[in-house]
MIDRENGU-337839 format. One record per residue (C-alpha): residue number from 1; residue in three letters; x, y, z negated. Coordinates in Angstrom, 3 decimals, m for minus. Each point is the difference from the previous one (the first is absolute). Layout:
atom nr->NUM rest->ala px->X py->Y pz->Z
...
***
This chain:
atom nr->1 rest->met px->m8.939 py->25.957 pz->4.605
atom nr->2 rest->ser px->m2.088 py->m2.576 pz->m2.108
atom nr->3 rest->asp px->0.667 py->m3.915 pz->m0.310
atom nr->4 rest->arg px->0.168 py->m1.331 pz->3.577
atom nr->5 rest->ile px->m2.382 py->m3.083 pz->0.224
atom nr->6 rest->leu px->m0.247 py->m1.105 pz->3.616
atom nr->7 rest->tyr px->m3.376 py->m1.754 pz->0.707
atom nr->8 rest->leu px->0.119 py->m2.106 pz->3.082
atom nr->9 rest->asp px->m3.737 py->m0.452 pz->1.165
atom nr->10 rest->gly px->m0.343 py->m3.429 pz->1.876
atom nr->11 rest->thr px->m3.156 py->0.529 pz->1.542
atom nr->12 rest->cys px->1.203 py->m0.284 pz->3.435
atom nr->13 rest->gly px->2.903 py->m2.194 pz->m0.673
atom nr->14 rest->ile px->3.618 py->0.966 pz->0.037
atom nr->15 rest->ser px->2.884 py->0.053 pz->2.297
atom nr->16 rest->gly px->3.766 py->1.353 pz->m0.040
atom nr->17 rest->asp px->m0.776 py->2.732 pz->2.306
atom nr->18 rest->met px->m3.144 py->1.134 pz->m1.644
atom nr->19 rest->thr px->1.780 py->0.134 pz->m3.126
atom nr->20 rest->val px->2.852 py->2.452 pz->1.036
atom nr->21 rest->ala px->m2.652 py->2.197 pz->1.951
atom nr->22 rest->ala px->m2.205 py->m0.060 pz->m3.336
atom nr->23 rest->leu px->3.220 py->1.147 pz->m2.073
atom nr->24 rest->leu px->1.141 py->2.677 pz->2.499
atom nr->25 rest->asp px->m3.494 py->1.448 pz->0.079
atom nr->26 rest->leu px->0.199 py->0.136 pz->m3.922
atom nr->27 rest->gly px->3.103 py->2.327 pz->0.475
atom nr->28 rest->ala px->2.898 py->m1.880 pz->0.255
atom nr->29 rest->asp px->2.925 py->1.477 pz->1.600
atom nr->30 rest->arg px->0.249 py->m1.209 pz->3.831
atom nr->31 rest->val px->3.626 py->1.746 pz->0.289
atom nr->32 rest->lys px->1.395 py->m2.200 pz->m2.925
atom nr->33 rest->leu px->m1.609 py->m2.834 pz->1.595
atom nr->34 rest->asp px->1.546 py->0.835 pz->3.238
atom nr->35 rest->ala px->3.240 py->0.276 pz->m1.419
atom nr->36 rest->ala px->0.033 py->m3.214 pz->m1.641
atom nr->37 rest->leu px->m1.575 py->m2.118 pz->2.878
atom nr->38 rest->ala px->3.068 py->1.771 pz->2.208
atom nr->39 rest->ser px->2.635 py->m1.487 pz->m3.044
atom nr->40 rest->leu px->m0.997 py->m3.609 pz->0.442
atom nr->41 rest->gly px->1.904 py->m0.061 pz->3.551
atom nr->42 rest->ile px->m2.409 py->m2.596 pz->1.244
atom nr->43 rest->gly px->m1.075 py->2.720 pz->3.206
atom nr->44 rest->gly px->m2.685 py->m1.341 pz->2.897
atom nr->45 rest->phe px->m2.823 py->1.927 pz->m1.671
atom nr->46 rest->asp px->m1.556 py->3.200 pz->0.028
atom nr->47 rest->ile px->m2.677 py->0.703 pz->m2.747
atom nr->48 rest->ala px->m3.264 py->2.249 pz->1.175
atom nr->49 rest->val px->m2.150 py->1.516 pz->m2.737
atom nr->50 rest->ser px->m3.252 py->1.820 pz->1.109
atom nr->51 rest->arg px->m3.484 py->0.634 pz->m1.118
atom nr->52 rest->lys px->m2.859 py->m1.714 pz->1.684
atom nr->53 rest->leu px->m3.373 py->m0.997 pz->m0.191
atom nr->54 rest->ser px->m1.603 py->m3.644 pz->m1.098
atom nr->55 rest->his px->m3.655 py->0.144 pz->0.621
atom nr->56 rest->gly px->m0.335 py->3.547 pz->m1.466
atom nr->57 rest->leu px->2.331 py->m0.293 pz->m2.523
atom nr->58 rest->thr px->3.283 py->2.063 pz->0.041
atom nr->59 rest->gly px->3.507 py->m1.235 pz->m0.995
atom nr->60 rest->leu px->3.529 py->m1.140 pz->0.708
atom nr->61 rest->asp px->1.166 py->m2.554 pz->2.418
atom nr->62 rest->phe px->3.799 py->m1.185 pz->m0.295
atom nr->63 rest->asp px->1.180 py->m1.720 pz->2.789
atom nr->64 rest->val px->3.289 py->m1.538 pz->0.310
atom nr->65 rest->ile px->0.794 py->m0.123 pz->3.788
atom nr->66 rest->leu px->2.959 py->m2.632 pz->1.016
atom nr->67 rest->his px->2.139 py->0.226 pz->3.024
atom nr->68 rest->ala px->m0.254 py->m3.640 pz->1.214
atom nr->69 rest->his px->1.379 py->m1.154 pz->3.145
atom nr->70 rest->gly px->m0.018 py->3.436 pz->1.902
atom nr->71 rest->his px->m3.421 py->1.164 pz->m1.063
atom nr->72 rest->asp px->m1.743 py->1.308 pz->m3.171
atom nr->73 rest->his px->m2.843 py->m1.714 pz->m1.901
atom nr->74 rest->ala px->m1.782 py->0.741 pz->m3.030
atom nr->75 rest->his px->m0.410 py->m1.265 pz->m3.074
atom nr->76 rest->glu px->m3.472 py->m1.661 pz->m0.513
atom nr->77 rest->his px->m0.082 py->m1.391 pz->m3.693
atom nr->78 rest->glu px->m2.691 py->m2.256 pz->0.736
atom nr->79 rest->his px->2.359 py->m1.848 pz->2.897
atom nr->80 rest->glu px->3.012 py->0.185 pz->m2.532
atom nr->81 rest->his px->0.150 py->m3.787 pz->0.361
atom nr->82 rest->glu px->0.369 py->0.095 pz->3.860
atom nr->83 rest->his px->3.496 py->1.798 pz->0.257
atom nr->84 rest->gly px->2.720 py->m1.780 pz->1.134
atom nr->85 rest->his px->3.263 py->1.698 pz->m1.521
atom nr->86 rest->ala px->3.020 py->m1.493 pz->m1.113
atom nr->87 rest->his px->m0.337 py->m2.410 pz->m3.045
atom nr->88 rest->arg px->1.256 py->1.563 pz->m3.198
atom nr->89 rest->his px->0.700 py->m1.875 pz->m3.124
atom nr->90 rest->leu px->m0.376 py->1.819 pz->m3.646
atom nr->91 rest->ala px->3.413 py->0.458 pz->m0.333
atom nr->92 rest->asp px->0.278 py->2.176 pz->3.151
atom nr->93 rest->val px->m3.157 py->2.034 pz->m0.658
atom nr->94 rest->glu px->1.479 py->0.763 pz->m3.330
atom nr->95 rest->ala px->3.134 py->0.800 pz->1.435
atom nr->96 rest->ile px->m1.679 py->2.702 pz->2.247
atom nr->97 rest->ile px->m1.459 py->1.367 pz->m2.986
atom nr->98 rest->asp px->3.148 py->0.123 pz->m1.844
atom nr->99 rest->arg px->1.779 py->2.425 pz->2.503
atom nr->100 rest->gly px->m2.724 py->2.432 pz->0.147
atom nr->101 rest->ala px->0.237 py->3.144 pz->m1.958
atom nr->102 rest->leu px->m3.037 py->m0.401 pz->m2.359
atom nr->103 rest->ser px->m0.399 py->0.416 pz->m3.654
atom nr->104 rest->asp px->0.428 py->m2.752 pz->m2.351
atom nr->105 rest->arg px->m3.795 py->m0.105 pz->m0.520
atom nr->106 rest->ala px->m0.925 py->m0.142 pz->3.813
atom nr->107 rest->arg px->2.635 py->m2.830 pz->0.713
atom nr->108 rest->asn px->m0.858 py->m1.995 pz->m2.690
atom nr->109 rest->leu px->m3.780 py->0.040 pz->0.752
atom nr->110 rest->ala px->0.886 py->m0.422 pz->3.849
atom nr->111 rest->lys px->1.582 py->m3.447 pz->m0.719
atom nr->112 rest->arg px->m2.808 py->m0.765 pz->m2.747
atom nr->113 rest->ile px->m2.521 py->0.147 pz->2.680
atom nr->114 rest->phe px->2.074 py->m2.201 pz->2.921
atom nr->115 rest->arg px->0.603 py->m2.601 pz->m3.274
atom nr->116 rest->val px->m3.709 py->m0.377 pz->m0.565
atom nr->117 rest->val px->m0.425 py->m0.499 pz->3.700
atom nr->118 rest->ala px->2.775 py->m2.424 pz->0.352
atom nr->119 rest->glu px->m1.297 py->m2.071 pz->m3.099
atom nr->120 rest->ala px->m3.396 py->m0.087 pz->1.776
atom nr->121 rest->glu px->1.665 py->m1.091 pz->3.320
atom nr->122 rest->ala px->1.947 py->m2.823 pz->m1.528
atom nr->123 rest->gln px->m2.912 py->m1.395 pz->m1.624
atom nr->124 rest->ala px->m2.030 py->0.193 pz->3.311
atom nr->125 rest->his px->2.443 py->m1.739 pz->1.789
atom nr->126 rest->gly px->1.830 py->m2.437 pz->m2.699
atom nr->127 rest->cys px->3.351 py->1.069 pz->0.073
atom nr->128 rest->ala px->2.532 py->1.845 pz->m2.269
atom nr->129 rest->leu px->m0.317 py->4.015 pz->m0.431
atom nr->130 rest->glu px->3.487 py->0.354 pz->1.649
atom nr->131 rest->ala px->m1.308 py->m1.772 pz->2.747
atom nr->132 rest->val px->m3.019 py->1.881 pz->0.982
atom nr->133 rest->his px->0.298 py->1.812 pz->3.195
atom nr->134 rest->phe px->m1.481 py->3.496 pz->0.176
atom nr->135 rest->his px->m1.268 py->m0.833 pz->3.591
atom nr->136 rest->glu px->m3.458 py->1.353 pz->m0.968
atom nr->137 rest->val px->1.007 py->2.924 pz->m2.722
atom nr->138 rest->gly px->3.448 py->0.467 pz->0.287
atom nr->139 rest->ala px->m0.172 py->1.641 pz->3.705
atom nr->140 rest->ile px->0.954 py->3.891 pz->0.086
atom nr->141 rest->asp px->m3.665 py->0.876 pz->m0.513
atom nr->142 rest->ser px->m0.257 py->m1.662 pz->m3.145
atom nr->143 rest->ile px->3.398 py->1.347 pz->m1.409
atom nr->144 rest->val px->m1.137 py->3.509 pz->0.798
atom nr->145 rest->asp px->m3.349 py->m0.400 pz->m1.466
atom nr->146 rest->ile px->1.433 py->m1.497 pz->m3.595
atom nr->147 rest->val px->2.753 py->2.192 pz->0.052
atom nr->148 rest->ser px->m2.416 py->3.040 pz->0.706
atom nr->149 rest->ala px->m2.268 py->m0.776 pz->m2.579
atom nr->150 rest->ala px->2.701 py->m0.704 pz->m2.624
atom nr->151 rest->val px->1.392 py->3.396 pz->0.540
atom nr->152 rest->cys px->m3.526 py->1.936 pz->0.150
atom nr->153 rest->ile px->m0.880 py->m1.684 pz->m3.267
atom nr->154 rest->asp px->3.481 py->1.243 pz->m1.556
atom nr->155 rest->asp px->m0.737 py->3.550 pz->1.288
atom nr->156 rest->leu px->m3.449 py->0.170 pz->m0.988
atom nr->157 rest->gly px->1.547 py->m0.793 pz->m3.651
atom nr->158 rest->ile px->m3.081 py->m2.814 pz->m0.452
atom nr->159 rest->thr px->0.470 py->m1.706 pz->m3.302
atom nr->160 rest->glu px->m2.931 py->m2.433 pz->m0.028
atom nr->161 rest->cys px->m2.060 py->m2.187 pz->2.378
atom nr->162 rest->val px->m3.772 py->m0.700 pz->0.214
atom nr->163 rest->val px->m0.815 py->m3.036 pz->2.335
atom nr->164 rest->thr px->m3.244 py->m1.350 pz->m0.672
atom nr->165 rest->gly px->m0.267 py->m2.095 pz->3.128
atom nr->166 rest->phe px->m0.123 py->0.204 pz->4.050
atom nr->167 rest->ser px->m2.861 py->m0.918 pz->2.440
atom nr->168 rest->glu px->1.004 py->m2.490 pz->2.521
atom nr->169 rest->gly px->m1.610 py->m1.275 pz->3.300
atom nr->170 rest->met px->m0.434 py->m3.141 pz->1.390
atom nr->171 rest->gly px->0.847 py->m2.289 pz->3.392
atom nr->172 rest->phe px->3.428 py->m0.634 pz->1.121
atom nr->173 rest->val px->3.212 py->1.966 pz->0.957
atom nr->174 rest->arg px->2.670 py->m0.964 pz->2.313
atom nr->175 rest->cys px->3.610 py->m0.162 pz->m1.126
atom nr->176 rest->gln px->3.101 py->m1.945 pz->1.056
atom nr->177 rest->his px->m1.127 py->m3.099 pz->m1.592
atom nr->178 rest->gly px->m3.552 py->0.098 pz->1.977
atom nr->179 rest->glu px->m2.986 py->1.143 pz->m1.468
atom nr->180 rest->leu px->m0.370 py->0.397 pz->m3.712
atom nr->181 rest->pro px->m3.470 py->0.094 pz->m1.592
atom nr->182 rest->val px->m0.463 py->3.647 pz->m1.720
atom nr->183 rest->pro px->1.169 py->0.282 pz->m2.815
atom nr->184 rest->val px->3.361 py->m1.211 pz->0.878
atom nr->185 rest->pro px->2.006 py->m1.847 pz->m2.246
atom nr->186 rest->ala px->2.369 py->2.442 pz->m1.069
atom nr->187 rest->val px->m2.737 py->2.219 pz->m0.919
atom nr->188 rest->leu px->m1.851 py->m2.564 pz->m1.917
atom nr->189 rest->asn px->3.291 py->m0.901 pz->m1.781
atom nr->190 rest->ile px->0.669 py->3.345 pz->m0.971
atom nr->191 rest->ala px->m3.757 py->0.383 pz->m1.378
atom nr->192 rest->val px->0.668 py->m2.898 pz->m2.207
atom nr->193 rest->ser px->3.352 py->0.767 pz->m1.431
atom nr->194 rest->his px->m0.830 py->3.254 pz->m0.601
atom nr->195 rest->ala px->m3.771 py->m0.296 pz->m0.917
atom nr->196 rest->ile px->m1.177 py->2.623 pz->2.344
atom nr->197 rest->ala px->m3.624 py->m0.497 pz->1.022
atom nr->198 rest->leu px->m1.362 py->m0.493 pz->3.680
atom nr->199 rest->arg px->m3.308 py->0.912 pz->0.549
atom nr->200 rest->pro px->m1.799 py->m1.700 pz->3.570
atom nr->201 rest->thr px->m1.615 py->2.033 pz->2.218
atom nr->202 rest->asp px->m1.615 py->m0.727 pz->3.688
atom nr->203 rest->val px->2.767 py->1.457 pz->1.697
atom nr->204 rest->arg px->1.967 py->m2.019 pz->3.183
atom nr->205 rest->gly px->3.564 py->0.379 pz->m0.585
atom nr->206 rest->glu px->2.402 py->0.594 pz->m2.607
atom nr->207 rest->met px->m0.306 py->3.112 pz->m2.369
atom nr->208 rest->val px->2.843 py->m0.919 pz->m2.438
atom nr->209 rest->thr px->3.652 py->m0.951 pz->1.126
atom nr->210 rest->pro px->2.864 py->m1.249 pz->m1.892
atom nr->211 rest->thr px->1.961 py->3.389 pz->0.407
atom nr->212 rest->gly px->m2.941 py->1.527 pz->m1.553
atom nr->213 rest->ile px->m1.061 py->m1.912 pz->m2.951
atom nr->214 rest->ala px->3.619 py->m0.363 pz->m0.627
atom nr->215 rest->ile px->0.711 py->3.237 pz->m0.235
atom nr->216 rest->ala px->m3.133 py->0.342 pz->m2.548
atom nr->217 rest->ala px->1.232 py->m3.037 pz->m2.146
atom nr->218 rest->ala px->3.197 py->1.627 pz->m0.516
atom nr->219 rest->leu px->m1.697 py->3.346 pz->m0.782
atom nr->220 rest->arg px->m2.616 py->m1.239 pz->m2.330
atom nr->221 rest->thr px->m0.232 py->0.704 pz->m3.870
atom nr->222 rest->arg px->m3.649 py->0.231 pz->m0.652
atom nr->223 rest->gly px->m2.559 py->m2.607 pz->1.551
atom nr->224 rest->ala px->m3.039 py->2.436 pz->m0.987
atom nr->225 rest->leu px->m0.533 py->4.028 pz->m0.107
atom nr->226 rest->pro px->0.426 py->1.790 pz->m3.080
atom nr->227 rest->ala px->m3.595 py->0.347 pz->m2.028
atom nr->228 rest->glu px->0.005 py->3.906 pz->0.794
atom nr->229 rest->tyr px->2.551 py->1.813 pz->2.876
atom nr->230 rest->arg px->0.154 py->3.174 pz->1.893
atom nr->231 rest->val px->0.937 py->m0.307 pz->3.604
atom nr->232 rest->gln px->2.806 py->2.377 pz->0.910
atom nr->233 rest->lys px->0.515 py->m0.960 pz->3.837
atom nr->234 rest->val px->m1.403 py->m2.328 pz->2.439
atom nr->235 rest->gly px->2.324 py->m1.200 pz->3.153
atom nr->236 rest->leu px->m1.658 py->m2.106 pz->2.997
atom nr->237 rest->gly px->2.237 py->m2.252 pz->2.185
atom nr->238 rest->leu px->m1.965 py->m0.885 pz->2.983
atom nr->239 rest->gly px->0.161 py->m3.870 pz->1.220
atom nr->240 rest->lys px->0.206 py->m0.801 pz->3.871
atom nr->241 rest->arg px->m2.310 py->m2.218 pz->0.390
atom nr->242 rest->asp px->m3.962 py->0.833 pz->0.763
atom nr->243 rest->phe px->m2.089 py->m2.041 pz->m2.319
atom nr->244 rest->gly px->m3.096 py->1.962 pz->1.151
atom nr->245 rest->arg px->m0.034 py->2.565 pz->m3.188
atom nr->246 rest->pro px->2.829 py->1.938 pz->m1.616
atom nr->247 rest->asn px->3.015 py->m1.852 pz->m0.628
atom nr->248 rest->phe px->2.654 py->1.700 pz->m2.446
atom nr->249 rest->leu px->1.847 py->m0.592 pz->m3.279
atom nr->250 rest->arg px->m0.912 py->2.475 pz->m2.657
atom nr->251 rest->ala px->2.534 py->0.867 pz->m2.652
atom nr->252 rest->met px->m0.669 py->2.205 pz->m2.726
atom nr->253 rest->leu px->2.432 py->1.722 pz->m2.637
atom nr->254 rest->leu px->m1.877 py->m0.381 pz->m3.280
atom nr->255 rest->ser px->0.707 py->1.556 pz->m3.537
atom nr->256 rest->glu px->m1.750 py->m1.827 pz->m2.937
atom nr->257 rest->ala px->m2.397 py->1.939 pz->m2.019
atom nr->258 rest->thr px->1.413 py->m0.836 pz->m3.249
atom nr->259 rest->gly px->m1.245 py->3.453 pz->m1.602
atom nr->260 rest->ser px->m3.763 py->m0.926 pz->m0.577
atom nr->261 rest->gly px->0.026 py->m2.481 pz->m3.144
atom nr->262 rest->ala px->1.050 py->m3.772 pz->m0.232
atom nr->263 rest->asp px->0.552 py->m2.228 pz->2.813
atom nr->264 rest->arg px->m1.198 py->m3.579 pz->m0.333
atom nr->265 rest->val px->2.492 py->m3.020 pz->0.863
atom nr->266 rest->trp px->0.068 py->m3.643 pz->m0.808
atom nr->267 rest->val px->2.450 py->m1.702 pz->m1.933
atom nr->268 rest->leu px->0.709 py->m3.799 pz->1.246
atom nr->269 rest->glu px->2.252 py->m2.176 pz->m2.177
atom nr->270 rest->thr px->1.036 py->m3.536 pz->m1.325
atom nr->271 rest->asn px->2.381 py->m1.655 pz->m1.828
atom nr->272 rest->ile px->2.769 py->m2.156 pz->1.263
atom nr->273 rest->asp px->2.464 py->m2.442 pz->m1.766
atom nr->274 rest->asp px->0.996 py->m2.334 pz->3.017
atom nr->275 rest->ser px->0.869 py->1.869 pz->2.912
atom nr->276 rest->thr px->3.796 py->0.867 pz->0.793
atom nr->277 rest->gly px->1.518 py->3.507 pz->m0.130
atom nr->278 rest->glu px->0.325 py->m0.256 pz->3.744
atom nr->279 rest->glu px->m3.832 py->m0.363 pz->0.504
atom nr->280 rest->leu px->m1.224 py->2.605 pz->m2.364
atom nr->281 rest->gly px->2.506 py->2.580 pz->1.475
atom nr->282 rest->leu px->m1.604 py->m1.002 pz->3.565
atom nr->283 rest->val px->m3.839 py->0.233 pz->m1.073
atom nr->284 rest->leu px->0.833 py->3.512 pz->m1.401
atom nr->285 rest->asp px->1.118 py->1.006 pz->3.563
atom nr->286 rest->lys px->m3.019 py->m1.826 pz->1.492
atom nr->287 rest->leu px->m2.552 py->1.871 pz->m2.098
atom nr->288 rest->leu px->1.827 py->3.327 pz->0.742
atom nr->289 rest->lys px->m0.111 py->m0.663 pz->3.533
atom nr->290 rest->ala px->m3.782 py->m1.349 pz->m0.139
atom nr->291 rest->gly px->m0.889 py->3.510 pz->m1.374
atom nr->292 rest->ala px->0.336 py->m0.197 pz->m3.889
atom nr->293 rest->arg px->0.461 py->3.598 pz->m1.290
atom nr->294 rest->asp px->2.366 py->m1.316 pz->m2.777
atom nr->295 rest->ala px->1.164 py->m3.796 pz->m1.019
atom nr->296 rest->his px->2.397 py->m1.107 pz->m2.812
atom nr->297 rest->leu px->1.018 py->m2.827 pz->m1.927
atom nr->298 rest->leu px->0.068 py->0.221 pz->m4.215
atom nr->299 rest->pro px->1.592 py->m2.752 pz->m2.125
atom nr->300 rest->cys px->m2.511 py->m1.539 pz->m2.029
atom nr->301 rest->val px->m0.045 py->m3.230 pz->m2.321
atom nr->302 rest->met px->m3.031 py->m2.101 pz->0.930
atom nr->303 rest->lys px->m1.775 py->m3.048 pz->m1.514
atom nr->304 rest->lys px->1.940 py->m2.357 pz->m1.851
atom nr->305 rest->asn px->2.283 py->2.824 pz->m0.185
atom nr->306 rest->arg px->1.653 py->m0.697 pz->3.562
atom nr->307 rest->pro px->1.778 py->3.295 pz->1.252
atom nr->308 rest->gly px->m1.944 py->1.166 pz->3.075
atom nr->309 rest->trp px->m0.551 py->2.888 pz->2.209
atom nr->310 rest->leu px->m2.958 py->2.385 pz->0.204
atom nr->311 rest->leu px->m0.279 py->0.863 pz->3.496
atom nr->312 rest->arg px->m2.409 py->3.139 pz->0.865
atom nr->313 rest->ala px->m0.955 py->2.085 pz->2.893
atom nr->314 rest->leu px->m1.818 py->3.076 pz->0.288
atom nr->315 rest->ala px->m2.209 py->0.002 pz->3.041
atom nr->316 rest->asp px->m3.434 py->1.153 pz->1.421
atom nr->317 rest->ala px->m2.966 py->m1.821 pz->m0.226
atom nr->318 rest->glu px->m0.206 py->m0.668 pz->3.768
atom nr->319 rest->leu px->3.542 py->m1.662 pz->m0.453
atom nr->320 rest->ile px->m0.708 py->m2.369 pz->m2.892
atom nr->321 rest->pro px->m1.021 py->m3.049 pz->2.674
atom nr->322 rest->thr px->3.281 py->0.296 pz->1.669
atom nr->323 rest->leu px->2.243 py->0.200 pz->m2.855
atom nr->324 rest->glu px->m1.709 py->m2.849 pz->m2.065
atom nr->325 rest->arg px->0.747 py->m1.882 pz->3.096
atom nr->326 rest->ile px->4.086 py->0.810 pz->m0.176
atom nr->327 rest->leu px->m0.034 py->m0.709 pz->m3.437
atom nr->328 rest->phe px->m1.471 py->m3.754 pz->0.169
atom nr->329 rest->arg px->2.329 py->m0.942 pz->3.365
atom nr->330 rest->asp px->2.863 py->1.586 pz->m1.322
atom nr->331 rest->thr px->0.230 py->m0.622 pz->m3.438
atom nr->332 rest->thr px->m1.030 py->m3.169 pz->m2.442
atom nr->333 rest->thr px->m2.788 py->1.726 pz->m1.772
atom nr->334 rest->ile px->m3.363 py->m1.473 pz->m0.120
atom nr->335 rest->gly px->m1.957 py->2.896 pz->m1.145
atom nr->336 rest->ala px->0.051 py->4.081 pz->0.114
atom nr->337 rest->arg px->m2.115 py->2.899 pz->m2.032
atom nr->338 rest->arg px->m0.940 py->3.118 pz->1.501
atom nr->339 rest->phe px->m1.674 py->2.779 pz->m1.421
atom nr->340 rest->pro px->m0.667 py->3.706 pz->0.909
atom nr->341 rest->val px->2.125 py->2.925 pz->m1.482
atom nr->342 rest->glu px->0.021 py->3.694 pz->0.434
atom nr->343 rest->arg px->3.229 py->1.896 pz->0.249
atom nr->344 rest->thr px->0.710 py->3.814 pz->0.179
atom nr->345 rest->cys px->2.836 py->1.001 pz->2.380
atom nr->346 rest->met px->2.072 py->3.203 pz->0.409
atom nr->347 rest->glu px->m0.647 py->1.461 pz->3.223
atom nr->348 rest->arg px->2.948 py->m0.640 pz->2.671
atom nr->349 rest->glu px->1.520 py->2.402 pz->2.622
atom nr->350 rest->gln px->3.186 py->m0.956 pz->2.260
atom nr->351 rest->thr px->2.409 py->2.777 pz->0.581
atom nr->352 rest->arg px->3.486 py->0.257 pz->1.288
atom nr->353 rest->val px->3.161 py->1.918 pz->m1.805
atom nr->354 rest->gln px->3.253 py->0.475 pz->2.633
atom nr->355 rest->leu px->3.187 py->m0.528 pz->m1.910
atom nr->356 rest->pro px->3.320 py->0.727 pz->1.152
atom nr->357 rest->phe px->0.766 py->m3.627 pz->1.312
atom nr->358 rest->gly px->m3.719 py->m0.680 pz->1.396
atom nr->359 rest->glu px->m3.718 py->0.019 pz->m0.595
atom nr->360 rest->val px->m1.593 py->m1.748 pz->m2.704
atom nr->361 rest->arg px->m3.955 py->m0.988 pz->m0.597
atom nr->362 rest->val px->m1.336 py->0.821 pz->m2.994
atom nr->363 rest->lys px->m3.173 py->m1.190 pz->m1.788
atom nr->364 rest->lys px->m1.609 py->2.869 pz->m1.839
atom nr->365 rest->cys px->m2.472 py->m1.357 pz->m2.852
atom nr->366 rest->ser px->m2.465 py->2.309 pz->m1.959
atom nr->367 rest->phe px->m2.545 py->m0.054 pz->m2.578
atom nr->368 rest->gly px->m1.393 py->3.204 pz->m1.098
atom nr->369 rest->glu px->3.014 py->2.090 pz->m0.937
atom nr->370 rest->leu px->2.161 py->m2.981 pz->m0.510
atom nr->371 rest->val px->2.326 py->m0.323 pz->3.605
atom nr->372 rest->arg px->2.924 py->m2.436 pz->0.701
atom nr->373 rest->tyr px->2.010 py->m0.555 pz->2.912
atom nr->374 rest->tyr px->1.128 py->m3.540 pz->0.869
atom nr->375 rest->pro px->2.613 py->m0.512 pz->3.041
atom nr->376 rest->glu px->m0.824 py->m2.613 pz->2.173
atom nr->377 rest->phe px->2.441 py->m3.055 pz->m0.663
atom nr->378 rest->glu px->0.441 py->m0.947 pz->3.638
atom nr->379 rest->ser px->0.718 py->3.903 pz->1.178
atom nr->380 rest->val px->2.408 py->0.054 pz->m3.213
atom nr->381 rest->arg px->1.822 py->m3.106 pz->0.600
atom nr->382 rest->ala px->0.908 py->0.866 pz->3.812
atom nr->383 rest->ile px->1.377 py->3.060 pz->m0.843
atom nr->384 rest->ala px->2.306 py->m1.621 pz->m2.997
atom nr->385 rest->glu px->1.030 py->m2.849 pz->2.536
atom nr->386 rest->thr px->1.480 py->2.772 pz->2.499
atom nr->387 rest->thr px->1.921 py->2.331 pz->m2.723
atom nr->388 rest->ser px->1.996 py->m0.442 pz->m2.679
atom nr->389 rest->leu px->m2.728 py->1.081 pz->m2.489
atom nr->390 rest->ser px->m1.626 py->m3.093 pz->m2.739
atom nr->391 rest->phe px->m3.949 py->m0.503 pz->0.694
atom nr->392 rest->arg px->m0.434 py->1.639 pz->m3.602
atom nr->393 rest->glu px->1.522 py->3.521 pz->1.256
atom nr->394 rest->val px->m1.873 py->0.047 pz->3.458
atom nr->395 rest->tyr px->m3.042 py->m0.709 pz->m2.029
atom nr->396 rest->arg px->0.821 py->2.754 pz->m2.512
atom nr->397 rest->gln px->0.624 py->2.480 pz->2.430
atom nr->398 rest->ala px->m3.179 py->m0.808 pz->2.302
atom nr->399 rest->gln px->m2.266 py->0.458 pz->m3.261
atom nr->400 rest->ala px->1.746 py->3.147 pz->m0.988
atom nr->401 rest->ala px->m0.482 py->1.269 pz->3.544
atom nr->402 rest->ala px->m3.569 py->m0.579 pz->0.028
atom nr->403 rest->glu px->m0.640 py->1.253 pz->m3.458
atom nr->404 rest->val px->1.537 py->3.450 pz->1.287
atom nr->405 rest->met px->m1.825 py->m0.310 pz->3.184
atom nr->406 rest->gly px->m3.511 py->m0.590 pz->m1.742
atom nr->407 rest->ser px->0.810 py->2.645 pz->m3.150
atom nr->408 rest->pro px->m2.334 py->3.187 pz->0.509
atom nr->409 rest->ser px->1.905 py->3.186 pz->0.791
atom nr->410 rest->lys px->0.206 py->2.928 pz->m2.593
atom nr->411 rest->asp px->m2.140 py->1.907 pz->2.713
atom nr->412 rest->glu px->m2.772 py->m2.561 pz->m0.126
***
């Protein structure tokens, strides 16, 4: 299994149910998903997954069917603002997620997605994060959407996610606060905070929902496609609304084609001597969340013999303007340098090894005959925290198991 890069093609927008459907179409385990949802203990819903057509294109449809007031009604992502379920705070939602039988990675991802939405709603309504009522996205259907997306991402072993932007409609959408313009405030706040591009269209209605863009924001590690890539598989998750043309989220599993030669990227850097350590740590996080491939700080001595820091980011050319804005907004710098470089990368594969106390994800890196195995940090940590073994011991055993599994047999 080669490196798992997920590309969310936002031509038709994004919603929570479209994302889950696309991930299931990519091959996420439905049985594992059903078990995870049942473990939440919230009840009052069923899910239905079926293959349908959207203007001639076939894809999966994911429905959350709620049991409300003695009758059922299907979840429709473009109307998620209208549901009148009981209000929940972020702590209530996190308690539901914590009691579920989820992997650590799926649990943390689901909570991160909800926090993205909570921050956007708090900003929109001018209230504290803890005071946000999830009357629009904290209802059962959106809890199911977000947890389902997290479980499917974990099951597919996705390590990176490319989000280049989403198409959005126009007009108004009705919610509990009355009519709101499209894009709705929560969507705009997430787009701004996470530097996600929105492309206007002439479609009347909402193509990007808060749940959908929050999932994308929490997943994204890249803002541009690799210079070369191979498509392993394509999944189509259908939307509920008829725009007069196919309405789907196309999710692709990619592997980066690094074996054909050098890969060109850009270096963005600046010298800083008057920002605090807290500011510099925060800007590193922001650069990486915005899609930088790498970002780091190096100590240096500047003019007038002042000690300072060299802040450097590695990124695709398309992301340089976005990263420059982050540097100027979040540091004290008044200038930045950029220049192209070429790099050579080892080919990467994701594999899994089974140890007596659990499964560990391992990255296999190769360059010609040179092969190395690197157990994934989060996977090793999860086992170390639930056993009496140290992190180093789990890492060593996983690395040894991967090397045995990858070695050719004597008969080969």
